[in-house]
C-alpha positions as CSV (number, residue, x, y, z in Angstrom):
1,X,-10.9,-6.4,23.7
2,X,-11.1,-3.1,24.0
3,X,-10.3,-0.6,27.1
4,X,-10.3,3.5,27.3
5,X,-8.1,5.2,29.4
6,X,-10.8,8.3,29.2
7,X,-14.3,8.1,28.2
8,X,-14.2,11.7,27.3
9,X,-13.8,13.6,24.1
10,X,-10.3,12.4,23.8
11,X,-10.5,8.7,25.0
12,X,-7.1,6.5,24.7
13,X,-8.0,3.7,23.3
14,X,-6.2,-0.2,24.5
15,X,-7.0,-2.8,22.1
16,X,-5.6,-5.5,20.3
17,X,-4.8,-3.1,17.7
18,X,-2.7,-1.3,19.6
19,X,-3.3,2.0,20.9
20,X,-5.2,5.0,19.5
21,X,-5.6,8.4,20.9
22,X,-6.1,12.3,19.9
23,X,-2.9,13.6,19.6
24,X,-2.0,16.3,21.6
25,X,-4.6,15.5,24.2
26,X,-4.7,11.5,25.3
27,X,-2.0,10.6,23.2
28,X,1.3,12.6,23.6
29,X,4.5,11.7,22.9
30,X,5.2,11.0,26.4
31,X,3.0,8.0,25.9
32,X,4.7,7.5,23.2
33,X,7.4,6.7,24.9
34,X,6.0,5.1,27.6
35,X,4.4,2.3,25.0
36,X,7.6,1.7,22.9
37,X,9.4,1.1,26.4
38,X,7.0,-1.3,27.3
39,X,7.2,-3.2,24.2
40,X,11.1,-3.3,24.3
41,X,10.6,-5.3,27.8
42,X,7.7,-7.7,26.5
43,X,9.0,-8.7,23.4
44,X,12.0,-9.3,25.0
45,X,10.6,-12.1,27.5
46,X,9.0,-13.6,23.9
47,X,10.2,-17.0,23.0
48,X,12.2,-17.4,20.4
49,X,13.6,-14.2,20.2
50,X,17.3,-13.9,19.9
51,X,19.8,-12.2,18.7
52,X,20.7,-8.2,19.1
53,X,17.6,-6.5,20.2
54,X,16.3,-4.6,17.3
55,X,12.7,-3.1,16.3
56,X,11.7,-1.4,13.1
57,X,9.3,1.8,13.3
58,X,7.3,3.2,10.4
59,X,4.5,5.4,10.4
60,X,1.6,6.7,7.9
61,X,1.7,10.2,6.6
62,X,-0.4,12.1,9.4
63,X,1.5,15.2,10.0
64,X,1.7,14.3,14.1
65,X,3.6,10.6,13.0
66,X,7.2,12.2,13.1
67,X,7.3,13.7,16.2
68,X,5.3,10.4,17.8
69,X,7.7,8.0,15.6
70,X,10.6,9.9,17.1
71,X,9.1,9.7,20.9
72,X,8.8,5.8,20.3
73,X,12.2,5.3,18.6
74,X,13.6,7.1,21.6
75,X,11.8,5.4,23.9
76,X,13.2,1.8,21.9
77,X,16.6,3.1,22.0
78,X,16.7,4.3,25.8
79,X,15.4,0.5,26.9
80,X,19.1,-0.6,24.7
81,X,17.1,-1.7,21.3
82,X,18.9,-0.7,17.8
83,X,15.7,0.8,16.0
84,X,15.7,1.1,12.4
85,X,13.4,3.8,11.1
86,X,11.7,3.1,7.9
87,X,10.1,6.4,7.8
88,X,6.7,6.6,6.1
89,X,5.7,3.3,4.6
90,X,2.6,0.8,4.9
91,X,1.4,-1.4,7.9
92,X,1.8,-4.5,6.0
93,X,5.4,-3.0,5.0
94,X,6.6,-2.8,8.2
95,X,5.5,-6.9,8.9
96,X,7.6,-7.3,5.4
97,X,10.6,-5.8,6.9
98,X,10.4,-7.1,10.7
99,X,11.0,-10.5,9.2
100,X,13.9,-9.7,6.3
101,X,15.6,-7.9,9.5
102,X,14.9,-10.8,11.8
103,X,14.5,-7.9,14.0
104,X,12.5,-8.4,17.2
105,X,9.2,-6.9,16.5
106,X,7.9,-3.4,15.1
107,X,5.5,-0.3,16.2
108,X,3.7,1.2,13.2
109,X,2.6,5.2,14.1
110,X,-1.4,4.7,12.6
111,X,-4.7,5.1,13.4
112,X,-5.4,3.7,9.9
113,X,-8.6,5.3,8.4
114,X,-9.1,7.7,11.5
115,X,-9.5,11.3,11.2
116,X,-6.8,13.3,11.3
117,X,-7.1,14.8,14.9
118,X,-6.3,10.8,15.6
119,X,-2.7,8.7,15.6
120,X,-1.8,5.4,17.2
121,X,0.7,3.3,17.8
122,X,0.4,-0.5,16.6
123,X,2.6,-3.3,17.6
124,X,4.2,-6.3,15.2
125,X,5.5,-9.7,15.9
126,X,9.0,-10.9,15.5
127,X,7.0,-13.1,12.8
128,X,5.6,-10.1,10.9
129,X,2.2,-10.2,12.8
130,X,0.0,-8.8,15.0
131,X,-0.3,-9.3,18.6
132,X,-3.1,-11.7,19.1
133,X,-5.4,-10.8,22.4
134,X,-3.5,-12.4,25.1
135,X,-0.4,-10.8,23.9
136,X,-2.4,-7.7,23.8
137,X,-3.5,-8.0,27.3
138,X,-0.3,-8.5,28.4
139,X,1.4,-5.5,26.4
140,X,-1.0,-3.3,27.7
141,X,-0.9,-4.6,31.5
142,X,3.2,-3.6,30.9
143,X,2.2,0.2,29.7
144,X,-0.3,0.4,32.9
145,X,1.8,-0.7,34.8
146,X,4.8,1.6,34.1
147,X,7.3,-1.4,32.8
148,X,10.4,0.1,31.3
149,X,14.1,-1.5,31.2
150,X,16.2,1.8,30.9
151,X,19.3,1.1,30.5
152,X,22.6,3.2,31.3
153,X,24.4,5.7,29.1
154,X,27.0,2.4,27.4
155,X,23.5,0.6,26.6
156,X,21.4,2.9,24.9
157,X,20.3,1.7,21.6
158,X,21.5,3.3,17.9
159,X,18.7,4.7,15.6
160,X,19.5,4.1,12.1
161,X,17.5,4.3,8.8
162,X,16.3,2.2,6.2
163,X,14.3,3.4,2.9
164,X,13.8,-0.1,1.3
165,X,10.4,-0.8,2.5
166,X,8.3,0.1,-0.1
167,X,10.6,-2.1,-2.5
168,X,10.9,-5.0,-0.5
169,X,7.0,-5.0,0.4
170,X,6.1,-4.8,-3.8
171,X,8.5,-7.4,-4.1
172,X,7.2,-9.9,-1.7
173,X,3.6,-9.5,-3.5
174,X,4.8,-9.7,-6.9
175,X,7.0,-13.0,-6.4
176,X,3.4,-14.6,-5.7
177,X,1.9,-13.0,-9.4
178,X,2.3,-14.2,-13.0
179,X,3.4,-10.9,-13.8
180,X,3.6,-11.7,-17.4
181,X,0.1,-12.6,-17.6
182,X,-1.2,-9.5,-15.8
183,X,1.4,-7.1,-18.3
184,X,-0.7,-9.1,-21.6
185,X,-3.7,-8.3,-20.2
186,X,-3.1,-4.3,-20.9
187,X,-5.3,-3.3,-17.7
188,X,-5.8,0.0,-16.6
189,X,-6.9,1.5,-13.0
190,X,-7.7,4.6,-11.4
191,X,-6.0,4.9,-7.8
192,X,-7.1,7.2,-4.8
193,X,-4.1,7.0,-2.4
194,X,-5.6,9.3,0.0
195,X,-2.3,11.3,0.4
196,X,-1.6,8.4,3.0
197,X,1.1,5.8,3.0
198,X,0.6,3.9,0.3
199,X,1.0,5.9,-3.0
200,X,4.1,4.8,-4.1
201,X,3.9,1.7,-3.3
202,X,0.5,1.1,-5.3
203,X,2.9,3.5,-8.1
204,X,5.5,0.7,-8.2
205,X,3.3,-1.9,-7.8
206,X,1.0,-1.3,-10.9
207,X,4.6,0.1,-13.0
208,X,5.8,-3.6,-12.9
209,X,2.7,-5.1,-13.9
210,X,2.2,-3.1,-16.7
211,X,-0.7,-1.3,-15.5
212,X,-1.7,1.4,-16.9
213,X,-2.8,3.7,-14.0
214,X,-4.3,7.4,-13.2
215,X,-2.7,8.0,-9.8
216,X,-4.7,10.0,-7.5
217,X,-3.4,11.7,-3.9
218,X,-0.5,9.5,-3.8
219,X,2.0,12.4,-2.1
220,X,2.1,11.0,1.5
221,X,1.3,14.7,3.1
222,X,-1.4,13.2,5.4
223,X,-3.5,16.1,4.4
224,X,-6.6,13.8,3.4
225,X,-8.6,15.3,0.5
226,X,-11.8,13.4,1.9
227,X,-12.6,11.5,5.0
228,X,-9.8,8.7,5.0
229,X,-11.9,5.7,5.5
230,X,-12.4,4.0,2.3
231,X,-16.6,3.8,2.2
232,X,-18.3,4.5,-0.8
233,X,-19.9,8.4,0.9
234,X,-16.0,9.1,0.7
235,X,-15.4,7.7,-3.0
236,X,-17.2,9.8,-5.3
237,X,-14.4,11.6,-7.3
238,X,-12.9,8.0,-7.7
239,X,-16.1,6.4,-9.1
240,X,-16.7,9.1,-11.7
241,X,-12.7,9.1,-12.6
242,X,-13.0,5.3,-13.3
243,X,-16.5,6.4,-15.2
244,X,-14.9,9.1,-17.1
245,X,-11.4,7.3,-17.9
246,X,-13.1,3.8,-18.9
247,X,-10.5,2.2,-16.6
248,X,-11.2,-1.6,-16.1
249,X,-11.2,-0.8,-12.3
250,X,-11.1,1.8,-9.5
251,X,-9.1,1.1,-6.4
252,X,-8.9,3.2,-2.8
253,X,-6.6,2.5,-0.3
254,X,-6.8,4.3,3.6
255,X,-3.8,6.3,5.3
256,X,-1.7,3.2,6.2
257,X,-2.7,1.0,3.2
258,X,-3.8,-2.1,5.0
259,X,-7.4,-1.7,3.6
260,X,-8.9,-1.7,-0.2
261,X,-12.3,-0.6,-1.6
262,X,-12.9,-1.4,-5.1
263,X,-15.2,1.0,-7.9
264,X,-16.4,-1.3,-11.1
265,X,-15.9,-0.1,-14.7
266,X,-18.6,1.9,-14.7
267,X,-17.7,3.7,-11.8
268,X,-20.2,2.0,-9.4
269,X,-19.0,1.0,-6.1
270,X,-17.8,-2.4,-5.4
271,X,-16.7,-2.3,-2.0
272,X,-14.9,-3.3,0.9
273,X,-16.9,-6.6,1.3
274,X,-16.1,-7.5,-2.2
275,X,-12.1,-7.1,-1.9
276,X,-11.4,-10.5,0.3
277,X,-14.2,-12.4,-2.3
278,X,-12.3,-11.2,-5.0
279,X,-8.9,-12.5,-3.9
280,X,-10.2,-15.4,-2.6
281,X,-11.5,-16.1,-6.1
282,X,-7.9,-15.9,-7.4
283,X,-6.1,-18.4,-4.6
284,X,-8.7,-20.8,-3.4
285,X,-8.7,-24.7,-4.2
286,X,-10.6,-27.8,-3.3
287,X,-9.7,-28.2,0.4
288,X,-8.3,-25.0,1.4
289,X,-9.1,-22.7,4.0
290,X,-10.4,-19.1,4.3
291,X,-10.4,-17.0,7.4
292,X,-12.9,-14.0,7.7
293,X,-14.2,-12.3,10.8
294,X,-17.8,-12.4,12.5
295,X,-18.7,-9.3,10.9
296,X,-17.7,-10.5,7.2
297,X,-20.5,-10.9,4.2
298,X,-21.3,-14.7,3.5
299,X,-20.1,-13.9,0.2
300,X,-16.7,-15.4,1.1
301,X,-18.5,-18.6,2.5
302,X,-20.1,-18.9,-1.0
303,X,-17.6,-18.8,-2.8
304,X,-15.5,-21.6,-0.5
305,X,-18.6,-23.8,-0.6
306,X,-18.1,-23.4,-4.9
307,X,-14.7,-24.4,-5.0
308,X,-14.7,-27.2,-2.1
309,X,-13.0,-24.7,0.1
310,X,-14.0,-23.8,3.8
311,X,-14.7,-20.6,5.9
312,X,-13.5,-20.2,9.5
313,X,-14.9,-16.8,11.4
314,X,-12.9,-15.5,13.8
315,X,-13.3,-12.3,16.0
316,X,-13.2,-8.9,14.7
317,X,-9.4,-7.3,13.8
318,X,-6.6,-8.3,12.0
319,X,-4.7,-10.3,14.9
320,X,-8.3,-12.6,15.3
321,X,-8.1,-13.2,11.9
322,X,-4.3,-13.8,11.5
323,X,-4.5,-16.3,14.8
324,X,-7.0,-18.1,13.2
325,X,-5.2,-18.4,9.6
326,X,-2.1,-19.8,11.6
327,X,-4.1,-22.2,13.5
328,X,-6.0,-23.7,10.4
329,X,-3.5,-23.2,7.5
330,X,-5.5,-20.5,5.7
331,X,-4.1,-19.4,2.4
332,X,-6.2,-16.2,2.8
333,X,-7.9,-14.2,5.2
334,X,-9.7,-11.3,6.0
335,X,-12.2,-9.0,7.2
336,X,-15.4,-7.0,5.0
337,X,-13.4,-3.6,5.6
338,X,-11.6,-4.3,2.7
339,X,-8.7,-5.9,4.5
340,X,-7.2,-8.6,2.9
341,X,-4.4,-11.0,4.3
342,X,-2.4,-13.0,1.9
343,X,-0.4,-15.6,3.7
344,X,2.5,-16.2,0.9
345,X,3.2,-12.4,1.9
346,X,2.3,-11.5,5.4
347,X,0.0,-11.8,8.2
348,X,-1.4,-8.1,8.1
349,X,-4.2,-6.8,6.1
350,X,-2.4,-6.1,2.8
351,X,-4.1,-3.4,0.2
352,X,-1.1,-4.3,-2.2
353,X,-1.8,-7.9,-2.2
354,X,-5.4,-7.5,-2.7
355,X,-4.4,-5.2,-5.6
356,X,-2.2,-7.6,-7.4
357,X,-4.4,-10.6,-6.7
358,X,-7.9,-8.8,-8.0
359,X,-5.6,-8.0,-11.4
360,X,-4.7,-11.6,-11.8
361,X,-8.1,-12.6,-11.6
362,X,-9.0,-10.2,-14.3
363,X,-6.1,-11.2,-16.6
364,X,-6.4,-14.5,-16.4
365,X,-10.2,-14.9,-17.0
366,X,-10.4,-12.2,-19.3
367,X,-13.5,-10.7,-17.5
368,X,-14.4,-7.5,-15.5
369,X,-14.7,-7.3,-12.0
370,X,-18.4,-7.3,-11.9
371,X,-18.9,-10.0,-13.8
372,X,-16.7,-12.3,-11.8
373,X,-18.6,-10.6,-8.7
374,X,-21.9,-11.2,-10.1
375,X,-22.6,-14.9,-8.8
376,X,-21.7,-14.2,-5.4
377,X,-23.6,-10.3,-4.4
378,X,-26.6,-12.1,-3.5
379,X,-26.9,-9.7,-0.3
380,X,-27.1,-6.5,1.1
381,X,-25.4,-5.2,4.1
382,X,-26.0,-2.5,6.3
383,X,-23.4,-1.1,8.7
384,X,-24.2,1.4,11.5
385,X,-22.7,2.5,14.6
386,X,-23.5,4.9,18.2
387,X,-21.6,6.0,20.7
388,X,-20.3,3.6,23.5
389,X,-22.2,3.5,26.6
390,X,-21.4,0.8,29.6
391,X,-25.4,0.2,29.5
392,X,-25.0,-1.2,26.1
393,X,-22.2,-3.5,27.5
394,X,-24.1,-4.4,30.2
395,X,-27.0,-6.0,29.1
396,X,-26.4,-6.8,25.1
397,X,-26.5,-10.5,25.2
398,X,-29.3,-11.0,27.3
399,X,-31.1,-8.2,25.3
400,X,-30.5,-9.6,21.9
401,X,-30.9,-12.7,22.8
402,X,-34.4,-11.6,24.0
403,X,-35.1,-9.8,20.5
404,X,-34.1,-12.5,18.3
405,X,-35.6,-15.7,19.8
406,X,-34.4,-18.9,18.5
407,X,-31.4,-17.0,16.6
408,X,-28.1,-18.8,16.6
409,X,-26.0,-16.9,19.0
410,X,-22.1,-16.3,19.0
411,X,-20.8,-14.3,21.8
412,X,-17.1,-14.6,21.2
413,X,-17.0,-11.0,20.2
414,X,-19.4,-8.8,21.0
415,X,-23.3,-10.2,20.0
416,X,-23.7,-11.9,16.6
417,X,-27.4,-13.7,15.9
418,X,-27.9,-15.8,12.5
419,X,-31.4,-15.9,11.9
420,X,-31.9,-18.0,8.9
421,X,-30.4,-16.3,6.0
422,X,-29.6,-13.1,7.6
423,X,-27.5,-11.9,10.7
424,X,-26.9,-9.0,13.1
425,X,-23.6,-8.7,14.9
426,X,-23.4,-6.0,17.7
427,X,-19.7,-5.5,19.2
428,X,-17.7,-2.1,20.8
429,X,-15.0,-0.9,18.2
430,X,-11.2,-2.1,19.2
431,X,-10.6,1.5,17.8
432,X,-12.8,4.0,18.5
433,X,-15.2,4.7,21.8
434,X,-18.3,3.4,19.8
435,X,-20.2,0.1,18.9
436,X,-20.7,-1.1,15.7
437,X,-23.9,-2.3,13.9
438,X,-23.6,-5.0,11.0
439,X,-26.3,-6.6,9.6
440,X,-26.6,-8.6,6.5
441,X,-29.9,-10.0,4.7
442,X,-31.2,-11.0,1.0
443,X,-32.5,-7.3,0.8
444,X,-31.1,-4.1,1.9
445,X,-34.8,-3.2,4.0
446,X,-34.3,-6.9,5.9
447,X,-30.7,-5.8,7.1
448,X,-31.8,-1.9,7.9
449,X,-34.7,-4.2,9.8
450,X,-32.2,-6.0,12.2
451,X,-30.5,-2.9,12.6
452,X,-33.4,-1.3,13.8
453,X,-34.8,-4.1,16.1
454,X,-30.9,-4.4,17.6
455,X,-31.2,-0.2,18.3
456,X,-35.0,-0.9,19.8
457,X,-33.5,-3.7,21.6
458,X,-30.7,-1.4,23.5
459,X,-32.6,1.4,23.6
460,X,-30.3,3.3,21.3
461,X,-33.3,4.7,18.4
């Protein structure tokens, strides 16, 4: 589900991922106040929410974050909510803190992997999970309707500071890890935190695991040293540093540290798609369930099949994955963008959980990450994107079914077509005014061919 308030150069995106826009254009402090006020009213009406109204507010390191976080806190306080300001911290840490505080919910000021001009507001429920699609629609309707339960002077909420989010998050991750085993393994890593929110907690995690760490771009300045999405094209320096240092693995976080990409010991980019696979290798066993979205590599199906587990597919988006995990009692879930959700820690994608599970996997096996992943890296995946157009939405299903005759269609989120041992997924982004085209096949040329056939079907060539 995705809507754009203005399909211009500065759209305001409203979706299951919350609100995102261009700072100073579509996203202003006024909109932050309105969204926070709508959230205060929405969360007040949720079943199971009781006690004093408390909402946690955290942000990533973007220069625009402080002003927007202050605006959101003001909107909440003006609706009678006590605000706990967590400062700069990771998105998964906000989810952990919401539960620790017994809060009604949380707001995260972040645009995740989007470039600097963007920022956003991501809402979190009282159970520490992102809002699923139906609840997101309710909140968006409240925001559009201008709903706000403003209170009188005597009922305005206070704002207090809590700087324990990073430590609390690390504690939650390490509670499920054999720390001593990882220490004995003598592992070494290189980490690129892109000057986002995750550098401090990554350093804390690795120190407690006894891992020798070359930490790069850790200061939370929000001045990204390279494009912040952790893809191969942006991680040349990390690949070289991992190769030159002889480290066992390289890790790359995105600005709010909910995604994790990996580099092998020789400096080869292993990618975002392998993160969920490695985490699942560590935690899955007979009868266990993993959840992955429709755009995630079928490597996860091979892992589950090897241990007697199963994979459930969901719509794209953390909230949809987490909802399916709750419904099926999944031990692990995530997306092919490097997002791992470990149910033992929380219901939000978590780069720290990903790091810890990968390191524990390597320590337990005594094998390198490429060796561990080799049996499952049988596929090639190609990712493309095009500007969003109404014409694509109007003819997407018909065009795809006409071109891929005999393919198995899934229309729960855009259109995915499975053809023998390959698939193509075309869908509108929740976070940018684009359509994403993702294809996987047994060779890169076959995957690229699926992309090209889809572009031709939609007149995008």
